[in-house]
C-alpha atoms as a printed R data frame, in Angstrom:
    type eleno elety resid chain resno       x       y       z
1   ATOM     1    CA   UNK     A     1  46.919  84.845  72.402
2   ATOM     2    CA   UNK     A     2  46.173  81.080  74.999
3   ATOM     3    CA   UNK     A     3  48.574  79.555  72.612
4   ATOM     4    CA   UNK     A     4  51.469  82.340  72.720
5   ATOM     5    CA   UNK     A     5  51.281  81.834  76.543
6   ATOM     6    CA   UNK     A     6  51.996  78.686  76.781
7   ATOM     7    CA   UNK     A     7  54.595  78.325  74.154
8   ATOM     8    CA   UNK     A     8  55.867  81.189  76.201
9   ATOM     9    CA   UNK     A     9  55.511  79.430  79.275
10  ATOM    10    CA   UNK     A    10  57.196  75.679  78.259
11  ATOM    11    CA   UNK     A    11  60.180  77.368  76.166
12  ATOM    12    CA   UNK     A    12  60.915  79.249  80.174
13  ATOM    13    CA   UNK     A    13  60.759  75.895  81.338
14  ATOM    14    CA   UNK     A    14  62.853  74.385  79.118
15  ATOM    15    CA   UNK     A    15  65.429  76.974  79.480
16  ATOM    16    CA   UNK     A    16  65.204  76.286  83.513
17  ATOM    17    CA   UNK     A    17  65.749  72.827  82.980
18  ATOM    18    CA   UNK     A    18  69.349  73.057  81.760
19  ATOM    19    CA   UNK     A    19  70.503  74.596  84.566
20  ATOM    20    CA   UNK     A    20  70.917  72.013  87.904
21  ATOM    21    CA   UNK     A    21  71.025  74.735  90.166
22  ATOM    22    CA   UNK     A    22  70.246  78.496  89.889
23  ATOM    23    CA   UNK     A    23  68.270  81.479  91.970
24  ATOM    24    CA   UNK     A    24  66.436  84.279  90.612
25  ATOM    25    CA   UNK     A    25  67.077  87.782  90.327
26  ATOM    26    CA   UNK     A    26  64.661  90.437  91.205
27  ATOM    27    CA   UNK     A    27  64.509  90.968  87.544
28  ATOM    28    CA   UNK     A    28  63.701  87.919  87.099
29  ATOM    29    CA   UNK     A    29  66.805  86.893  85.671
30  ATOM    30    CA   UNK     A    30  68.282  83.764  86.467
31  ATOM    31    CA   UNK     A    31  71.917  84.074  88.810
32  ATOM    32    CA   UNK     A    32  74.661  81.283  89.820
33  ATOM    33    CA   UNK     A    33  73.749  79.643  87.401
34  ATOM    34    CA   UNK     A    34  75.366  75.437  87.428
35  ATOM    35    CA   UNK     A    35  75.091  73.357  84.679
36  ATOM    36    CA   UNK     A    36  74.568  69.445  84.394
37  ATOM    37    CA   UNK     A    37  78.474  68.918  85.347
38  ATOM    38    CA   UNK     A    38  78.499  71.478  87.987
39  ATOM    39    CA   UNK     A    39  80.449  74.018  86.262
40  ATOM    40    CA   UNK     A    40  79.317  78.025  87.624
41  ATOM    41    CA   UNK     A    41  78.521  79.643  84.449
42  ATOM    42    CA   UNK     A    42  76.714  82.834  83.602
43  ATOM    43    CA   UNK     A    43  76.628  85.792  86.225
44  ATOM    44    CA   UNK     A    44  77.280  84.738  89.999
45  ATOM    45    CA   UNK     A    45  76.756  86.878  92.798
46  ATOM    46    CA   UNK     A    46  78.776  86.091  96.202
47  ATOM    47    CA   UNK     A    47  78.459  87.105  99.598
48  ATOM    48    CA   UNK     A    48  80.396  85.940 102.680
49  ATOM    49    CA   UNK     A    49  79.806  87.382 106.009
50  ATOM    50    CA   UNK     A    50  82.015  89.203 108.682
51  ATOM    51    CA   UNK     A    51  83.959  86.419 110.073
52  ATOM    52    CA   UNK     A    52  86.403  85.840 113.027
53  ATOM    53    CA   UNK     A    53  87.214  90.007 112.575
54  ATOM    54    CA   UNK     A    54  87.413  89.643 108.443
55  ATOM    55    CA   UNK     A    55  85.091  91.986 106.964
56  ATOM    56    CA   UNK     A    56  82.377  90.198 104.415
57  ATOM    57    CA   UNK     A    57  81.762  91.376 101.355
58  ATOM    58    CA   UNK     A    58  80.083  90.643  98.164
59  ATOM    59    CA   UNK     A    59  80.948  90.056  94.500
60  ATOM    60    CA   UNK     A    60  79.964  90.085  91.676
61  ATOM    61    CA   UNK     A    61  80.737  89.213  87.662
62  ATOM    62    CA   UNK     A    62  79.827  86.152  85.379
63  ATOM    63    CA   UNK     A    63  81.531  82.651  85.003
64  ATOM    64    CA   UNK     A    64  82.870  80.691  82.001
65  ATOM    65    CA   UNK     A    65  83.728  77.053  82.431
66  ATOM    66    CA   UNK     A    66  83.507  77.519  86.268
67  ATOM    67    CA   UNK     A    67  86.320  80.326  85.792
68  ATOM    68    CA   UNK     A    68  85.068  83.783  86.276
69  ATOM    69    CA   UNK     A    69  86.349  85.540  83.484
70  ATOM    70    CA   UNK     A    70  85.933  89.180  82.798
71  ATOM    71    CA   UNK     A    71  85.386  92.796  84.895
72  ATOM    72    CA   UNK     A    72  84.095  91.671  88.496
73  ATOM    73    CA   UNK     A    73  83.215  93.993  91.088
74  ATOM    74    CA   UNK     A    74  83.593  93.926  94.360
75  ATOM    75    CA   UNK     A    75  81.023  95.790  97.172
76  ATOM    76    CA   UNK     A    76  80.949  96.015 101.247
77  ATOM    77    CA   UNK     A    77  78.699  94.555 102.838
78  ATOM    78    CA   UNK     A    78  76.634  98.362 102.879
79  ATOM    79    CA   UNK     A    79  77.023  98.401  99.628
80  ATOM    80    CA   UNK     A    80  80.394 100.272  98.833
81  ATOM    81    CA   UNK     A    81  82.118  99.908  96.058
82  ATOM    82    CA   UNK     A    82  85.122  98.259  97.432
83  ATOM    83    CA   UNK     A    83  87.198  96.848  94.130
84  ATOM    84    CA   UNK     A    84  86.973  96.534  90.258
85  ATOM    85    CA   UNK     A    85  88.795  93.426  88.661
86  ATOM    86    CA   UNK     A    86  89.062  91.797  85.708
87  ATOM    87    CA   UNK     A    87  90.155  88.125  85.183
88  ATOM    88    CA   UNK     A    88  90.656  85.186  81.910
89  ATOM    89    CA   UNK     A    89  90.523  82.052  83.087
90  ATOM    90    CA   UNK     A    90  89.762  82.551  86.206
91  ATOM    91    CA   UNK     A    91  92.752  84.761  87.132
92  ATOM    92    CA   UNK     A    92  93.569  87.898  87.535
93  ATOM    93    CA   UNK     A    93  94.650  89.676  84.182
94  ATOM    94    CA   UNK     A    94  94.798  93.336  83.541
95  ATOM    95    CA   UNK     A    95  94.405  96.151  85.499
96  ATOM    96    CA   UNK     A    96  92.281  96.218  89.246
97  ATOM    97    CA   UNK     A    97  91.859  98.553  90.908
98  ATOM    98    CA   UNK     A    98  90.428  99.197  94.886
99  ATOM    99    CA   UNK     A    99  89.408 102.148  96.591
100 ATOM   100    CA   UNK     A   100  88.578 103.347 100.280
101 ATOM   101    CA   UNK     A   101  84.791 103.937 101.744
102 ATOM   102    CA   UNK     A   102  84.813 106.852 100.449
103 ATOM   103    CA   UNK     A   103  85.096 106.234  96.847
104 ATOM   104    CA   UNK     A   104  89.057 107.027  96.768
105 ATOM   105    CA   UNK     A   105  91.026 104.320  94.659
106 ATOM   106    CA   UNK     A   106  93.816 103.344  96.776
107 ATOM   107    CA   UNK     A   107  95.863 101.254  94.495
108 ATOM   108    CA   UNK     A   108  95.479 100.520  91.102
109 ATOM   109    CA   UNK     A   109  97.668  96.709  90.098
110 ATOM   110    CA   UNK     A   110  98.389  95.189  86.973
111 ATOM   111    CA   UNK     A   111  98.538  91.780  85.843
112 ATOM   112    CA   UNK     A   112  98.818  88.810  83.747
113 ATOM   113    CA   UNK     A   113  96.852  85.586  83.496
114 ATOM   114    CA   UNK     A   114  98.182  82.239  81.497
115 ATOM   115    CA   UNK     A   115  95.891  80.012  80.144
116 ATOM   116    CA   UNK     A   116  95.537  76.681  82.846
117 ATOM   117    CA   UNK     A   117  95.320  74.372  79.170
118 ATOM   118    CA   UNK     A   118  98.264  75.111  78.081
119 ATOM   119    CA   UNK     A   119 101.842  73.743  79.000
120 ATOM   120    CA   UNK     A   120 103.563  76.916  77.762
121 ATOM   121    CA   UNK     A   121 102.314  80.215  76.676
122 ATOM   122    CA   UNK     A   122 103.575  83.058  74.815
123 ATOM   123    CA   UNK     A   123 103.804  86.633  76.446
124 ATOM   124    CA   UNK     A   124 104.763  89.924  74.656
125 ATOM   125    CA   UNK     A   125 107.860  92.064  76.605
126 ATOM   126    CA   UNK     A   126 108.719  95.397  75.817
127 ATOM   127    CA   UNK     A   127 112.301  95.699  74.822
128 ATOM   128    CA   UNK     A   128 113.981  98.337  77.404
129 ATOM   129    CA   UNK     A   129 116.421  98.961  74.606
130 ATOM   130    CA   UNK     A   130 113.628  99.770  72.560
131 ATOM   131    CA   UNK     A   131 111.040 100.982  74.027
132 ATOM   132    CA   UNK     A   132 106.954 100.871  71.768
133 ATOM   133    CA   UNK     A   133 108.870  97.630  70.384
134 ATOM   134    CA   UNK     A   134 108.341  94.273  71.622
135 ATOM   135    CA   UNK     A   135 109.545  90.912  71.769
136 ATOM   136    CA   UNK     A   136 107.848  87.363  72.301
137 ATOM   137    CA   UNK     A   137 108.883  85.167  75.026
138 ATOM   138    CA   UNK     A   138 108.023  81.568  75.510
139 ATOM   139    CA   UNK     A   139 107.573  80.412  79.484
140 ATOM   140    CA   UNK     A   140 106.533  77.307  80.805
141 ATOM   141    CA   UNK     A   141 103.213  78.192  82.178
142 ATOM   142    CA   UNK     A   142 102.304  77.849  85.750
143 ATOM   143    CA   UNK     A   143  98.520  78.248  85.591
144 ATOM   144    CA   UNK     A   144  98.280  81.352  87.225
145 ATOM   145    CA   UNK     A   145  98.897  84.859  87.426
146 ATOM   146    CA   UNK     A   146 101.601  86.911  87.883
147 ATOM   147    CA   UNK     A   147 102.378  90.514  88.801
148 ATOM   148    CA   UNK     A   148 102.685  92.323  84.896
149 ATOM   149    CA   UNK     A   149 103.152  95.832  84.939
150 ATOM   150    CA   UNK     A   150 103.026  99.018  86.855
151 ATOM   151    CA   UNK     A   151 101.389  99.431  90.318
152 ATOM   152    CA   UNK     A   152 100.677 102.465  92.560
153 ATOM   153    CA   UNK     A   153  99.530 103.357  95.218
154 ATOM   154    CA   UNK     A   154  97.411 106.397  96.528
155 ATOM   155    CA   UNK     A   155  97.474 108.529  99.258
156 ATOM   156    CA   UNK     A   156  93.868 108.839 100.404
157 ATOM   157    CA   UNK     A   157  93.988 111.503 101.756
158 ATOM   158    CA   UNK     A   158  95.182 113.929  98.696
159 ATOM   159    CA   UNK     A   159  94.794 111.546  95.778
160 ATOM   160    CA   UNK     A   160  98.502 111.561  94.209
161 ATOM   161    CA   UNK     A   161 100.752 108.701  93.843
162 ATOM   162    CA   UNK     A   162 102.763 108.018  96.566
163 ATOM   163    CA   UNK     A   163 104.245 105.236  95.086
164 ATOM   164    CA   UNK     A   164 104.649 103.248  91.639
165 ATOM   165    CA   UNK     A   165 106.302  99.675  90.794
166 ATOM   166    CA   UNK     A   166 106.760  98.132  87.414
167 ATOM   167    CA   UNK     A   167 107.108  93.949  87.452
168 ATOM   168    CA   UNK     A   168 108.109  92.208  84.865
169 ATOM   169    CA   UNK     A   169 106.279  88.633  84.580
170 ATOM   170    CA   UNK     A   170 106.458  88.652  88.407
171 ATOM   171    CA   UNK     A   171 109.779  90.394  88.928
172 ATOM   172    CA   UNK     A   172 109.946  94.518  90.438
173 ATOM   173    CA   UNK     A   173 112.296  95.835  87.693
174 ATOM   174    CA   UNK     A   174 114.735  98.020  89.610
175 ATOM   175    CA   UNK     A   175 117.145 101.196  87.683
176 ATOM   176    CA   UNK     A   176 116.144 103.831  85.139
177 ATOM   177    CA   UNK     A   177 113.925 101.879  82.744
178 ATOM   178    CA   UNK     A   178 111.859 100.914  84.138
179 ATOM   179    CA   UNK     A   179 111.856 103.100  87.112
180 ATOM   180    CA   UNK     A   180 110.786 101.896  90.589
181 ATOM   181    CA   UNK     A   181 109.442 105.570  92.017
182 ATOM   182    CA   UNK     A   182 109.382 107.483  95.474
183 ATOM   183    CA   UNK     A   183 107.237 109.644  96.924
184 ATOM   184    CA   UNK     A   184 109.910 112.180  96.749
185 ATOM   185    CA   UNK     A   185 110.368 111.229  92.641
186 ATOM   186    CA   UNK     A   186 106.855 111.536  92.246
187 ATOM   187    CA   UNK     A   187 105.845 115.015  94.601
188 ATOM   188    CA   UNK     A   188 106.844 117.215  91.842
189 ATOM   189    CA   UNK     A   189 105.011 115.975  88.629
190 ATOM   190    CA   UNK     A   190 102.118 113.678  90.988
191 ATOM   191    CA   UNK     A   191  98.604 114.315  89.425
192 ATOM   192    CA   UNK     A   192  95.052 114.291  91.799
193 ATOM   193    CA   UNK     A   193  92.964 111.682  90.692
194 ATOM   194    CA   UNK     A   194  89.530 111.911  90.034
195 ATOM   195    CA   UNK     A   195  87.093 108.923  90.442
196 ATOM   196    CA   UNK     A   196  86.743 106.906  88.258
197 ATOM   197    CA   UNK     A   197  83.450 107.208  86.455
198 ATOM   198    CA   UNK     A   198  81.945 103.656  87.722
199 ATOM   199    CA   UNK     A   199  83.061 105.173  91.087
200 ATOM   200    CA   UNK     A   200  80.903 108.386  90.649
201 ATOM   201    CA   UNK     A   201  77.309 106.363  89.180
202 ATOM   202    CA   UNK     A   202  77.463 103.896  91.757
203 ATOM   203    CA   UNK     A   203  77.626 106.531  94.284
204 ATOM   204    CA   UNK     A   204  74.376 108.774  92.221
205 ATOM   205    CA   UNK     A   205  72.303 105.535  92.109
206 ATOM   206    CA   UNK     A   206  73.178 103.120  94.530
207 ATOM   207    CA   UNK     A   207  72.102 105.386  97.840
208 ATOM   208    CA   UNK     A   208  72.421 103.546 101.308
209 ATOM   209    CA   UNK     A   209  73.263  99.792 101.882
210 ATOM   210    CA   UNK     A   210  72.927  97.447  98.241
211 ATOM   211    CA   UNK     A   211  70.198  94.632  98.806
212 ATOM   212    CA   UNK     A   212  69.552  91.408  96.557
213 ATOM   213    CA   UNK     A   213  66.486  89.686  96.936
214 ATOM   214    CA   UNK     A   214  66.149  86.367  95.354
215 ATOM   215    CA   UNK     A   215  64.158  83.171  94.635
216 ATOM   216    CA   UNK     A   216  65.615  79.775  94.948
217 ATOM   217    CA   UNK     A   217  65.195  77.890  91.386
218 ATOM   218    CA   UNK     A   218  67.157  74.213  92.621
219 ATOM   219    CA   UNK     A   219  65.988  71.977  90.263
220 ATOM   220    CA   UNK     A   220  66.440  69.147  93.267
221 ATOM   221    CA   UNK     A   221  69.887  67.601  91.637
222 ATOM   222    CA   UNK     A   222  72.536  66.839  93.405
């Protein structure tokens, strides 16, 4: 039993030693890892304090090779969920949602990220003359993300959509297909949007101020 304990401690110490810097979360997991090359890896959280009138916030998600990847969540300093964003290659990609302090959705965005390691990228674009069919378009890669897809804005009081826009690779499309919709156009068919399951789960499990207690695990490298 004694040897098993010693071996476990050795493996634990060895796994921590691979990181140039890190912190230990309340569950004993390693967060905010920085590898020997100075790149962020794995689960991270950031905290930004209120400054010069700009509200502070916290965000949590994962890094791969110093780039944000996958789903990130943003919270107010009081613990209220403000946003769910999706990243690829460090840029916004896919759908992002934003909420008010009551947990009601106020805006949905759609983005297309481009791989900064490639000079050109291929994008599937729907044929407006033949819905459901897509053509591949090769474009020069600017190494960022652009608005791509449907953006929707919600009335905070009623939860109804009051504005909808469609973007094609950063360009706002107008006309009959895709259609830029006004509040008057949507009023007859708008549906009230329920709070997402993640918001309801958050409200149930995280009442009060969200706190993260960590222990600095820096190993002293620069």
